[in-house]
N, CA and C atoms as a LAMMPS dump frame, in Angstrom:
ITEM: TIMESTEP
0
ITEM: NUMBER OF ATOMS
612
ITEM: BOX BOUNDS ff ff ff
-5.0000000000000000e+02 5.0000000000000000e+02
-5.0000000000000000e+02 5.0000000000000000e+02
-5.0000000000000000e+02 5.0000000000000000e+02
ITEM: ATOMS id mol type element x y z
1 1 1 N 0.895 -1.096 0.077
2 1 2 C 0.008 -0.177 -0.278
3 1 3 C 0.724 1.139 -0.103
4 2 1 N 0.465 2.144 -0.697
5 2 2 C 1.296 3.357 -0.892
6 2 3 C 1.338 4.305 0.319
7 3 1 N 2.15 4.908 0.705
8 3 2 C 2.164 5.767 1.618
9 3 3 C 1.23 6.811 1.668
10 4 1 N 0.807 7.677 2.864
11 4 2 C -0.045 8.733 2.492
12 4 3 C 0.681 9.992 2.758
13 5 1 N 1.099 10.836 1.964
14 5 2 C 2.37 11.85 1.657
15 5 3 C 1.554 13.013 1.745
16 6 1 N 1.683 14.016 2.755
17 6 2 C 1.418 15.578 2.491
18 6 3 C 2.283 16.499 2.989
19 7 1 N 2.89 17.395 2.064
20 7 2 C 4.053 18.382 2.186
21 7 3 C 2.957 19.703 2.266
22 8 1 N 3.671 20.418 3.538
23 8 2 C 3.041 21.512 3.656
24 8 3 C 3.964 22.724 3.798
25 9 1 N 3.422 23.858 3.084
26 9 2 C 4.353 25.171 2.673
27 9 3 C 3.473 26.203 2.041
28 10 1 N 4.071 27.256 2.193
29 10 2 C 3.57 28.691 1.608
30 10 3 C 3.171 28.332 0.01
31 11 1 N 2.245 29.059 -0.474
32 11 2 C 1.795 28.848 -2.013
33 11 3 C 2.878 29.644 -2.818
34 12 1 N 3.941 28.888 -3.144
35 12 2 C 5.251 29.383 -3.746
36 12 3 C 6.445 28.552 -3.915
37 13 1 N 7.161 28.658 -4.796
38 13 2 C 8.301 27.61 -4.597
39 13 3 C 8.866 27.629 -3.412
40 14 1 N 9.79 28.689 -3.083
41 14 2 C 10.646 29.002 -1.742
42 14 3 C 11.471 27.541 -1.609
43 15 1 N 11.283 27.419 -0.189
44 15 2 C 12.334 26.361 0.142
45 15 3 C 11.838 24.867 0.293
46 16 1 N 10.705 24.897 -0.168
47 16 2 C 9.891 23.42 -0.248
48 16 3 C 9.792 22.803 -1.574
49 17 1 N 10.275 23.77 -2.604
50 17 2 C 10.327 23.2 -4.042
51 17 3 C 11.352 21.641 -4.496
52 18 1 N 12.318 21.786 -4.048
53 18 2 C 12.69 20.575 -4.051
54 18 3 C 12.05 19.249 -3.596
55 19 1 N 11.466 19.317 -2.579
56 19 2 C 10.701 18.274 -2.153
57 19 3 C 9.589 17.909 -3.159
58 20 1 N 8.866 19.165 -3.544
59 20 2 C 8.017 18.741 -4.545
60 20 3 C 8.222 18.038 -5.93
61 21 1 N 9.628 18.272 -6.541
62 21 2 C 10.237 17.862 -7.654
63 21 3 C 10.603 16.689 -7.243
64 22 1 N 11.031 16.131 -6.148
65 22 2 C 11.506 14.885 -6.087
66 22 3 C 10.098 13.716 -5.992
67 23 1 N 8.998 14.416 -5.279
68 23 2 C 7.629 13.423 -5.294
69 23 3 C 7.398 13.593 -6.63
70 24 1 N 7.085 14.668 -7.459
71 24 2 C 6.806 14.566 -9.177
72 24 3 C 7.503 13.805 -9.702
73 25 1 N 8.868 13.78 -9.397
74 25 2 C 9.92 13.14 -10.463
75 25 3 C 9.589 11.327 -9.86
76 26 1 N 9.111 11.177 -8.746
77 26 2 C 8.741 9.578 -8.224
78 26 3 C 7.191 9.42 -8.744
79 27 1 N 6.745 10.242 -9.004
80 27 2 C 5.15 9.993 -9.445
81 27 3 C 4.25 9.767 -8.295
82 28 1 N 4.551 10.311 -6.957
83 28 2 C 4.194 9.937 -6.115
84 28 3 C 2.752 10.8 -5.823
85 29 1 N 1.548 10.101 -5.45
86 29 2 C 0.335 10.992 -5.296
87 29 3 C 0.46 11.312 -3.97
88 30 1 N 0.37 12.502 -3.932
89 30 2 C 0.82 13.343 -2.289
90 30 3 C -0.145 14.704 -2.232
91 31 1 N -0.331 15.119 -1.204
92 31 2 C -1.227 16.346 -1.026
93 31 3 C -0.319 17.359 -0.988
94 32 1 N -0.216 18.343 -1.955
95 32 2 C 0.518 19.871 -1.786
96 32 3 C -0.328 20.569 -1.212
97 33 1 N -0.407 20.88 0.028
98 33 2 C -1.049 21.559 0.943
99 33 3 C -0.321 23.108 0.978
100 34 1 N -0.864 23.95 0.452
101 34 2 C -0.377 25.214 0.273
102 34 3 C -1.163 26.662 0.838
103 35 1 N -0.401 27.395 1.721
104 35 2 C -1.254 28.619 2.448
105 35 3 C -0.874 29.621 2.28
106 36 1 N -1.346 30.607 2.557
107 36 2 C -1.165 32.143 2.411
108 36 3 C -0.177 32.75 3.561
109 37 1 N 0.371 33.967 3.244
110 37 2 C 1.171 34.347 4.38
111 37 3 C 0.028 34.992 5.292
112 38 1 N -1.163 35.365 5.064
113 38 2 C -2.533 35.691 5.859
114 38 3 C -2.727 34.58 6.713
115 39 1 N -2.754 33.302 6.53
116 39 2 C -3.162 32.323 7.071
117 39 3 C -2.144 31.868 7.892
118 40 1 N -0.778 32.007 7.852
119 40 2 C 0.189 31.469 8.528
120 40 3 C 0.307 31.77 9.943
121 41 1 N -0.222 32.866 10.624
122 41 2 C -0.192 32.9 11.99
123 41 3 C -1.125 32.052 12.575
124 42 1 N -2.192 31.682 11.931
125 42 2 C -3.033 30.549 12.648
126 42 3 C -2.364 29.533 12.493
127 43 1 N -1.643 29.064 11.449
128 43 2 C -1.167 27.714 11.344
129 43 3 C 0.647 27.463 12.027
130 44 1 N 0.91 28.783 12.458
131 44 2 C 2.29 28.337 12.835
132 44 3 C 2.478 28.035 14.254
133 45 1 N 1.242 27.973 15.17
134 45 2 C 1.097 27.322 16.826
135 45 3 C 1.068 25.899 16.555
136 46 1 N 0.396 25.387 15.166
137 46 2 C -0.024 23.933 15.138
138 46 3 C 1.411 23.356 14.496
139 47 1 N 2.25 23.774 14.222
140 47 2 C 3.601 23.379 13.713
141 47 3 C 4.469 22.889 14.802
142 48 1 N 5.239 21.82 14.36
143 48 2 C 6.206 21.084 15.358
144 48 3 C 7.105 22.233 15.902
145 49 1 N 8.116 23.012 14.982
146 49 2 C 8.99 24.204 15.146
147 49 3 C 8.535 25.335 15.229
148 50 1 N 7.248 25.625 14.551
149 50 2 C 6.945 26.979 14.262
150 50 3 C 7.487 27.333 13.029
151 51 1 N 8.092 26.351 11.919
152 51 2 C 8.515 26.688 10.934
153 51 3 C 8.019 26.009 9.393
154 52 1 N 7.846 25.931 8.405
155 52 2 C 7.536 25.295 7.186
156 52 3 C 8.802 25.482 6.148
157 53 1 N 9.07 24.012 5.284
158 53 2 C 7.878 23.072 5.177
159 53 3 C 7.808 22.009 6.369
160 54 1 N 6.869 21.195 6.419
161 54 2 C 7.139 19.916 6.97
162 54 3 C 6.53 19.067 6.246
163 55 1 N 6.713 17.933 6.426
164 55 2 C 6.12 16.581 5.657
165 55 3 C 5.39 15.623 6.381
166 56 1 N 4.405 15.39 5.84
167 56 2 C 3.649 13.998 6.811
168 56 3 C 3.776 12.749 5.911
169 57 1 N 4.476 11.66 6.351
170 57 2 C 4.852 10.708 5.401
171 57 3 C 4.466 9.247 6.104
172 58 1 N 3.364 8.564 5.925
173 58 2 C 3.108 7.268 6.436
174 58 3 C 2.884 7.301 8.1
175 59 1 N 2.395 8.495 8.341
176 59 2 C 1.828 8.786 9.891
177 59 3 C 3.151 9.566 10.741
178 60 1 N 4.305 9.788 9.872
179 60 2 C 5.434 10.26 10.527
180 60 3 C 5.356 12.174 10.407
181 61 1 N 5.633 12.781 10.946
182 61 2 C 5.999 14.324 10.588
183 61 3 C 7.331 14.47 10.502
184 62 1 N 8.003 14.847 9.562
185 62 2 C 9.138 15.302 9.42
186 62 3 C 9.398 16.722 8.888
187 63 1 N 10.546 17.323 9.77
188 63 2 C 10.579 18.836 9.793
189 63 3 C 12.057 19.044 9.201
190 64 1 N 12.457 20.276 8.856
191 64 2 C 13.481 20.911 8.292
192 64 3 C 13.692 20.625 6.811
193 65 1 N 13.926 21.403 6.013
194 65 2 C 13.79 21.465 4.358
195 65 3 C 14.932 20.187 3.928
196 66 1 N 15.898 20.146 4.707
197 66 2 C 17.218 19.521 3.83
198 66 3 C 17.084 18.023 4.433
199 67 1 N 16.52 17.931 5.487
200 67 2 C 16.268 16.477 6.16
201 67 3 C 15.044 15.729 5.24
202 68 1 N 14.269 16.782 5.122
203 68 2 C 13.237 16.008 4.253
204 68 3 C 13.326 15.912 2.58
205 69 1 N 14.272 16.448 2.287
206 69 2 C 14.818 16.183 0.896
207 69 3 C 15.847 15.065 1.074
208 70 1 N 16.379 14.764 1.995
209 70 2 C 17.385 13.502 1.896
210 70 3 C 16.514 12.451 2.361
211 71 1 N 15.338 12.471 2.921
212 71 2 C 14.383 11.449 3.599
213 71 3 C 13.99 10.901 2.047
214 72 1 N 13.398 11.608 1.568
215 72 2 C 12.767 11.56 -0.162
216 72 3 C 13.632 11.001 -1.033
217 73 1 N 14.828 11.709 -1.101
218 73 2 C 15.863 11.228 -2.071
219 73 3 C 16.189 9.818 -1.914
220 74 1 N 16.367 9.459 -0.474
221 74 2 C 16.557 8.2 -0.264
222 74 3 C 15.642 6.951 -0.459
223 75 1 N 14.602 7.507 -0.233
224 75 2 C 13.275 6.664 -0.218
225 75 3 C 13.336 6.583 -2.105
226 76 1 N 13.033 7.466 -2.855
227 76 2 C 12.694 7.272 -3.953
228 76 3 C 14.121 7.368 -5.245
229 77 1 N 15.409 7.174 -4.803
230 77 2 C 16.378 6.753 -5.646
231 77 3 C 17.283 7.992 -6.239
232 78 1 N 17.221 9.024 -5.572
233 78 2 C 17.488 10.483 -5.827
234 78 3 C 18.793 10.922 -5.013
235 79 1 N 19.725 9.618 -4.131
236 79 2 C 20.204 10.382 -2.874
237 79 3 C 21.754 9.697 -3.549
238 80 1 N 21.962 9.035 -4.47
239 80 2 C 23.523 9.024 -5.038
240 80 3 C 23.619 7.559 -5.099
241 81 1 N 24.355 7.26 -5.703
242 81 2 C 24.535 5.501 -6.209
243 81 3 C 24.995 4.656 -4.858
244 82 1 N 26.109 5.352 -4.395
245 82 2 C 26.742 4.421 -2.88
246 82 3 C 26.785 5.754 -1.859
247 83 1 N 27.312 5.1 -0.744
248 83 2 C 27.648 5.954 0.542
249 83 3 C 28.438 7.213 0.003
250 84 1 N 29.692 7.071 -0.95
251 84 2 C 30.773 8.145 -1.153
252 84 3 C 29.987 9.074 -2.25
253 85 1 N 28.873 8.696 -2.861
254 85 2 C 28.043 9.559 -3.851
255 85 3 C 27.408 10.345 -2.685
256 86 1 N 26.596 9.615 -2.07
257 86 2 C 25.585 10.18 -1.281
258 86 3 C 26.314 11.041 -0.513
259 87 1 N 27.38 11.026 -0.041
260 87 2 C 27.956 12.154 0.919
261 87 3 C 28.455 13.245 -0.241
262 88 1 N 28.796 12.588 -1.32
263 88 2 C 29.175 14.121 -2.295
264 88 3 C 28.106 15.107 -2.67
265 89 1 N 26.894 14.102 -2.647
266 89 2 C 25.505 15.214 -2.975
267 89 3 C 25.139 15.811 -1.835
268 90 1 N 25.684 15.101 -0.656
269 90 2 C 25.146 16.151 0.498
270 90 3 C 26.074 17.329 0.726
271 91 1 N 27.44 17.352 0.203
272 91 2 C 28.35 18.382 0.1
273 91 3 C 27.744 19.613 -0.833
274 92 1 N 27.442 18.821 -1.712
275 92 2 C 27.308 19.918 -3.042
276 92 3 C 25.698 20.7 -2.38
277 93 1 N 24.95 19.994 -1.998
278 93 2 C 23.377 20.517 -1.109
279 93 3 C 23.77 21.542 -0.385
280 94 1 N 25.035 21.456 0.493
281 94 2 C 25.359 22.162 1.854
282 94 3 C 26.266 23.308 1.135
283 95 1 N 26.845 23.395 0.254
284 95 2 C 27.519 24.481 -0.428
285 95 3 C 26.231 25.372 -1.185
286 96 1 N 25.405 24.654 -1.578
287 96 2 C 24.06 25.486 -2.07
288 96 3 C 23.405 26.138 -0.811
289 97 1 N 23.576 25.751 0.409
290 97 2 C 22.585 26.203 1.41
291 97 3 C 23.574 27.153 1.613
292 98 1 N 24.714 27.274 1.654
293 98 2 C 25.637 28.364 2.504
294 98 3 C 25.27 29.426 1.342
295 99 1 N 25.506 29.405 -0.051
296 99 2 C 25.336 30.234 -1.009
297 99 3 C 23.909 31.214 -0.786
298 100 1 N 22.68 30.216 -0.822
299 100 2 C 21.323 30.948 -0.533
300 100 3 C 21.547 31.56 1.127
301 101 1 N 22.184 31.283 1.943
302 101 2 C 22.362 31.773 3.31
303 101 3 C 22.936 33.368 3.036
304 102 1 N 23.973 33.243 2.173
305 102 2 C 24.857 34.341 1.658
306 102 3 C 23.734 35.7 1.106
307 103 1 N 22.951 35.018 0.311
308 103 2 C 22.183 35.818 -0.962
309 103 3 C 20.879 36.471 0.066
310 104 1 N 20.551 35.404 0.896
311 104 2 C 19.195 35.828 1.473
312 104 3 C 19.523 37.269 2.611
313 105 1 N 20.639 37.343 2.919
314 105 2 C 20.747 38.594 3.615
315 105 3 C 20.342 39.661 2.806
316 106 1 N 20.884 39.924 1.613
317 106 2 C 20.391 41.033 0.699
318 106 3 C 18.887 40.898 0.537
319 107 1 N 18.69 39.6 -0.121
320 107 2 C 17.004 39.171 -0.84
321 107 3 C 15.99 39.606 0.435
322 108 1 N 16.228 39.066 1.607
323 108 2 C 15.291 39.337 2.485
324 108 3 C 15.392 40.977 3.092
325 109 1 N 16.214 41.609 2.938
326 109 2 C 16.297 42.996 2.897
327 109 3 C 15.465 43.94 2.077
328 110 1 N 15.671 43.185 0.81
329 110 2 C 15.058 43.92 -0.263
330 110 3 C 13.605 43.588 -0.07
331 111 1 N 13.311 42.642 0.313
332 111 2 C 11.863 42.094 0.395
333 111 3 C 11.061 42.903 1.419
334 112 1 N 11.932 43.454 2.415
335 112 2 C 11.417 44.015 3.522
336 112 3 C 11.035 43.203 4.845
337 113 1 N 11.736 41.964 5.034
338 113 2 C 11.829 40.756 6.065
339 113 3 C 13.034 41.044 7.057
340 114 1 N 13.813 41.977 6.442
341 114 2 C 14.699 42.128 7.652
342 114 3 C 15.092 43.674 7.428
343 115 1 N 15.668 44.365 8.451
344 115 2 C 15.956 45.781 8.459
345 115 3 C 17.548 45.872 7.453
346 116 1 N 17.821 46.966 6.95
347 116 2 C 19.183 46.952 6.525
348 116 3 C 18.898 47.823 5.227
349 117 1 N 20.163 48.147 4.541
350 117 2 C 19.798 49.076 3.523
351 117 3 C 20.151 47.764 2.29
352 118 1 N 19.271 47.531 1.577
353 118 2 C 19.469 46.779 0.371
354 118 3 C 20.617 47.019 -1.006
355 119 1 N 20.492 48.324 -1.016
356 119 2 C 21.476 48.809 -1.827
357 119 3 C 22.923 48.25 -1.717
358 120 1 N 23.427 48.548 -0.122
359 120 2 C 24.377 48.471 0.215
360 120 3 C 24.659 46.917 0.599
361 121 1 N 23.739 46.111 0.741
362 121 2 C 24.176 44.631 0.702
363 121 3 C 24.192 43.864 -0.422
364 122 1 N 23.606 44.536 -1.639
365 122 2 C 23.638 43.953 -3.092
366 122 3 C 25.046 43.435 -3.414
367 123 1 N 26.058 44.378 -3.562
368 123 2 C 27.26 43.605 -3.614
369 123 3 C 27.992 42.36 -3.138
370 124 1 N 28.135 42.676 -1.508
371 124 2 C 28.409 41.619 -0.74
372 124 3 C 27.628 40.259 -0.75
373 125 1 N 26.561 40.218 -0.645
374 125 2 C 25.736 39.216 -0.364
375 125 3 C 25.134 38.566 -1.939
376 126 1 N 25.205 39.629 -3.025
377 126 2 C 24.37 38.899 -3.989
378 126 3 C 25.734 38.672 -5.002
379 127 1 N 26.214 39.886 -5.404
380 127 2 C 27.192 39.76 -6.68
381 127 3 C 28.438 38.945 -6.302
382 128 1 N 28.957 39.203 -5.244
383 128 2 C 30.092 38.482 -4.205
384 128 3 C 29.704 37.184 -4.201
385 129 1 N 28.558 36.855 -3.698
386 129 2 C 28.176 35.045 -3.68
387 129 3 C 28.386 34.274 -4.929
388 130 1 N 27.744 35.125 -6.054
389 130 2 C 27.549 34.237 -7.196
390 130 3 C 29.234 34.153 -7.596
391 131 1 N 29.813 35.119 -7.552
392 131 2 C 31.351 35.141 -7.996
393 131 3 C 32.07 33.892 -7.139
394 132 1 N 31.525 33.62 -5.985
395 132 2 C 32.428 33.041 -4.984
396 132 3 C 31.728 31.205 -5.173
397 133 1 N 30.38 31.347 -5.502
398 133 2 C 29.923 29.85 -4.967
399 133 3 C 29.541 29.276 -6.836
400 134 1 N 29.246 29.81 -7.902
401 134 2 C 29.041 29.604 -8.798
402 134 3 C 30.361 28.462 -9.494
403 135 1 N 31.454 29.266 -9.34
404 135 2 C 32.429 28.316 -9.871
405 135 3 C 32.778 27.126 -8.997
406 136 1 N 32.444 26.897 -7.56
407 136 2 C 32.448 25.63 -7.052
408 136 3 C 31.347 24.554 -7.461
409 137 1 N 30.196 25.228 -7.851
410 137 2 C 29.074 24.166 -8.287
411 137 3 C 29.559 23.954 -9.659
412 138 1 N 30.224 24.535 -10.396
413 138 2 C 30.45 24.273 -11.736
414 138 3 C 31.654 23.407 -11.97
415 139 1 N 32.525 23.54 -11.056
416 139 2 C 33.949 22.388 -10.985
417 139 3 C 33.312 21.112 -10.548
418 140 1 N 32.08 21.031 -9.724
419 140 2 C 30.967 19.598 -9.469
420 140 3 C 30.804 19.141 -10.797
421 141 1 N 30.138 19.912 -11.429
422 141 2 C 29.375 19.915 -12.87
423 141 3 C 30.189 19.018 -13.69
424 142 1 N 31.44 19.86 -13.89
425 142 2 C 32.48 19.381 -15.095
426 142 3 C 32.928 17.977 -14.634
427 143 1 N 33.31 17.82 -13.475
428 143 2 C 34.131 16.744 -12.837
429 143 3 C 33.013 15.447 -12.928
430 144 1 N 31.648 15.733 -12.933
431 144 2 C 30.932 14.535 -13.013
432 144 3 C 30.789 13.513 -14.317
433 145 1 N 30.97 14.76 -15.457
434 145 2 C 30.712 14.179 -16.769
435 145 3 C 29.6 13.451 -17.172
436 146 1 N 28.209 13.689 -16.201
437 146 2 C 27.18 13.038 -16.324
438 146 3 C 26.09 14.049 -17.056
439 147 1 N 26.303 15.343 -16.821
440 147 2 C 25.395 16.59 -17.289
441 147 3 C 24.664 16.733 -16.263
442 148 1 N 24.982 16.158 -14.894
443 148 2 C 24.251 16.803 -13.362
444 148 3 C 25.502 16.904 -12.65
445 149 1 N 25.125 17.121 -11.286
446 149 2 C 26.07 17.089 -10.55
447 149 3 C 26.642 15.918 -9.783
448 150 1 N 26.375 14.923 -9.689
449 150 2 C 26.979 13.638 -9.073
450 150 3 C 27.159 12.935 -10.513
451 151 1 N 28.107 11.966 -10.168
452 151 2 C 28.643 11.18 -11.391
453 151 3 C 27.709 10.13 -12.062
454 152 1 N 26.775 9.971 -11.275
455 152 2 C 25.591 8.763 -11.484
456 152 3 C 24.269 9.405 -12.344
457 153 1 N 24.419 10.584 -12.3
458 153 2 C 23.325 11.704 -13.096
459 153 3 C 22.807 11.909 -11.981
460 154 1 N 21.088 12.264 -12.026
461 154 2 C 20.467 13.414 -11.509
462 154 3 C 20.119 12.871 -9.929
463 155 1 N 20.308 13.74 -9.144
464 155 2 C 20.138 13.603 -7.535
465 155 3 C 19.372 14.654 -7.183
466 156 1 N 18.978 14.56 -6.055
467 156 2 C 18.242 15.754 -4.985
468 156 3 C 18.825 17.005 -4.97
469 157 1 N 20.474 16.843 -5.328
470 157 2 C 21.289 18.304 -5.221
471 157 3 C 20.768 19.193 -6.604
472 158 1 N 20.578 18.406 -7.656
473 158 2 C 20.015 19.119 -8.546
474 158 3 C 19.207 19.885 -8.609
475 159 1 N 18.133 19.498 -7.725
476 159 2 C 16.881 20.173 -7.433
477 159 3 C 16.922 21.403 -6.519
478 160 1 N 17.979 21.237 -5.637
479 160 2 C 18.082 22.371 -4.554
480 160 3 C 19.073 23.602 -5.406
481 161 1 N 20.199 23.126 -6.304
482 161 2 C 21.03 23.996 -7.027
483 161 3 C 20.155 24.579 -7.919
484 162 1 N 19.178 23.808 -8.68
485 162 2 C 19.085 24.4 -9.799
486 162 3 C 17.736 25.195 -9.364
487 163 1 N 16.798 25.319 -8.636
488 163 2 C 15.657 26.004 -8.053
489 163 3 C 16.649 27.378 -7.465
490 164 1 N 17.72 27.135 -6.826
491 164 2 C 18.265 28.636 -6.177
492 164 3 C 18.838 29.621 -7.613
493 165 1 N 19.248 28.462 -8.687
494 165 2 C 19.396 29.228 -9.743
495 165 3 C 18.609 30.196 -10.343
496 166 1 N 17.059 29.615 -10.466
497 166 2 C 16.237 30.021 -10.899
498 166 3 C 15.616 31.323 -10.353
499 167 1 N 16 31.51 -8.867
500 167 2 C 15.626 32.491 -7.93
501 167 3 C 16.35 33.507 -8.6
502 168 1 N 17.943 33.286 -8.523
503 168 2 C 18.802 34.374 -8.716
504 168 3 C 18.604 34.933 -9.975
505 169 1 N 18.181 34.164 -11.064
506 169 2 C 17.67 34.568 -12.281
507 169 3 C 16.392 35.641 -12.404
508 170 1 N 15.699 35.262 -11.381
509 170 2 C 14.433 36.205 -11.406
510 170 3 C 14.996 37.227 -10.713
511 171 1 N 15.812 37.414 -10.03
512 171 2 C 16.262 38.62 -9.491
513 171 3 C 17.248 39.522 -10.401
514 172 1 N 18.065 38.752 -11.454
515 172 2 C 18.909 39.523 -12.444
516 172 3 C 18.89 38.661 -13.481
517 173 1 N 18.346 38.738 -14.416
518 173 2 C 18.195 38.151 -15.766
519 173 3 C 19.616 37.863 -16.223
520 174 1 N 20.47 38.627 -16.141
521 174 2 C 21.994 38.191 -16.868
522 174 3 C 23.072 37.932 -16.212
523 175 1 N 22.683 37.461 -14.763
524 175 2 C 23.475 37.071 -13.712
525 175 3 C 24.505 36.008 -13.95
526 176 1 N 24.07 35.054 -14.658
527 176 2 C 24.559 33.86 -15.123
528 176 3 C 25.348 34.108 -16.228
529 177 1 N 25.284 35.147 -17.264
530 177 2 C 25.57 35.208 -18.445
531 177 3 C 27.305 34.872 -18.748
532 178 1 N 28.09 35.083 -17.437
533 178 2 C 29.289 34.62 -17.259
534 178 3 C 29.611 33.149 -17.35
535 179 1 N 28.534 32.355 -16.969
536 179 2 C 28.776 30.96 -16.71
537 179 3 C 27.616 30.181 -17.889
538 180 1 N 27.85 30.366 -19.022
539 180 2 C 26.9 29.501 -20.038
540 180 3 C 26.939 28.074 -19.439
541 181 1 N 27.597 27.432 -19.289
542 181 2 C 27.637 26.001 -18.892
543 181 3 C 26.477 25.755 -17.783
544 182 1 N 26.364 26.678 -16.721
545 182 2 C 25.331 26.618 -15.823
546 182 3 C 23.891 26.958 -16.171
547 183 1 N 23.891 27.862 -17.225
548 183 2 C 22.569 28.021 -17.852
549 183 3 C 21.996 26.818 -18.642
550 184 1 N 23.326 26.064 -19.505
551 184 2 C 22.783 24.672 -20.178
552 184 3 C 22.275 23.873 -19.387
553 185 1 N 23.19 23.781 -17.933
554 185 2 C 22.711 22.81 -16.583
555 185 3 C 21.171 23.022 -16.441
556 186 1 N 20.951 24.085 -16.291
557 186 2 C 19.444 24.604 -15.52
558 186 3 C 18.572 24.048 -16.607
559 187 1 N 18.884 24.286 -17.967
560 187 2 C 17.71 23.701 -19.155
561 187 3 C 17.849 22.432 -19.04
562 188 1 N 18.717 21.798 -18.432
563 188 2 C 19.112 20.244 -18.737
564 188 3 C 18.007 19.825 -17.271
565 189 1 N 18.17 20.326 -16.43
566 189 2 C 17.522 19.947 -15.249
567 189 3 C 15.89 19.888 -15.667
568 190 1 N 15.337 21.175 -16.269
569 190 2 C 14.06 21.496 -16.423
570 190 3 C 13.474 20.593 -17.459
571 191 1 N 14.336 19.769 -18.515
572 191 2 C 14.075 18.993 -19.226
573 191 3 C 13.95 17.43 -18.932
574 192 1 N 14.159 17.401 -17.954
575 192 2 C 14.049 15.804 -17.367
576 192 3 C 12.683 15.372 -17.633
577 193 1 N 12.598 14.198 -18.609
578 193 2 C 10.895 13.913 -18.827
579 193 3 C 10.16 13.713 -17.545
580 194 1 N 10.397 13.409 -16.556
581 194 2 C 9.042 12.908 -15.704
582 194 3 C 8.685 14.101 -14.954
583 195 1 N 9.56 15.846 -15.446
584 195 2 C 9.282 17.051 -14.612
585 195 3 C 8.922 17.896 -15.605
586 196 1 N 8.728 17.752 -17.066
587 196 2 C 8.666 18.609 -17.792
588 196 3 C 7.172 19.236 -17.742
589 197 1 N 6.293 18.001 -17.335
590 197 2 C 4.841 18.803 -17.266
591 197 3 C 4.666 19.6 -16.028
592 198 1 N 5.464 19.075 -14.934
593 198 2 C 4.982 20.038 -13.483
594 198 3 C 5.752 21.244 -13.996
595 199 1 N 7.005 21.314 -14.21
596 199 2 C 7.545 22.681 -14.646
597 199 3 C 6.76 23.457 -15.709
598 200 1 N 6.213 22.955 -16.505
599 200 2 C 5.329 23.814 -17.569
600 200 3 C 4.101 24.22 -16.882
601 201 1 N 3.583 23.916 -15.925
602 201 2 C 2.215 23.954 -15.086
603 201 3 C 2.369 24.86 -14.153
604 202 1 N 3.464 24.823 -13.061
605 202 2 C 3.881 25.235 -11.776
606 202 3 C 3.556 26.648 -11.935
607 203 1 N 3.699 27.145 -10.569
608 203 2 C 3.698 28.833 -10.816
609 203 3 C 5.006 29.108 -10.368
610 204 1 N 5.582 30.347 -10.848
611 204 2 C 6.94 30.652 -10.666
612 204 3 C 7.217 31.688 -9.625
């Protein structure tokens, strides 16, 4: 019997989207429960940690986005082919997480979620972060020789990295022009046959 699966997050891509991509890739029938920012104060006290996303899977509640990604990736064959590749995939995802943390300081200020001067923060936290982290990710892509970040092919790290690339491109459409291989890589991820329909229909 198939597990009962429910993913809870805001009505947007955000940090839950890699979990949605894993589930859609694996053709899992799941409840994609989305709510608005206006509904969040009412829902927040009912969550385990006061944060989202969280995942209900076969009667278990899982929290923290990267823990959810790793669990789903192991469940559906996207974690890496062996323990060494799984460690590689974890490392790549952690690099992306550091990248996101740096950029978020600027991005959340720009969006009004934290105090500060967004114009002053843009260079050190957006432009400098791109210059620091994109070459690191590009090295893994070149070393893998698979077209994806891991030698065996598609893994959940590709979903975390590609989603963040989409986010930074939405902020500045030319930001990856210096890195044509990363732009080609993003197209490759979005062309995965199991996901083409979802990518075409989802909200950006």
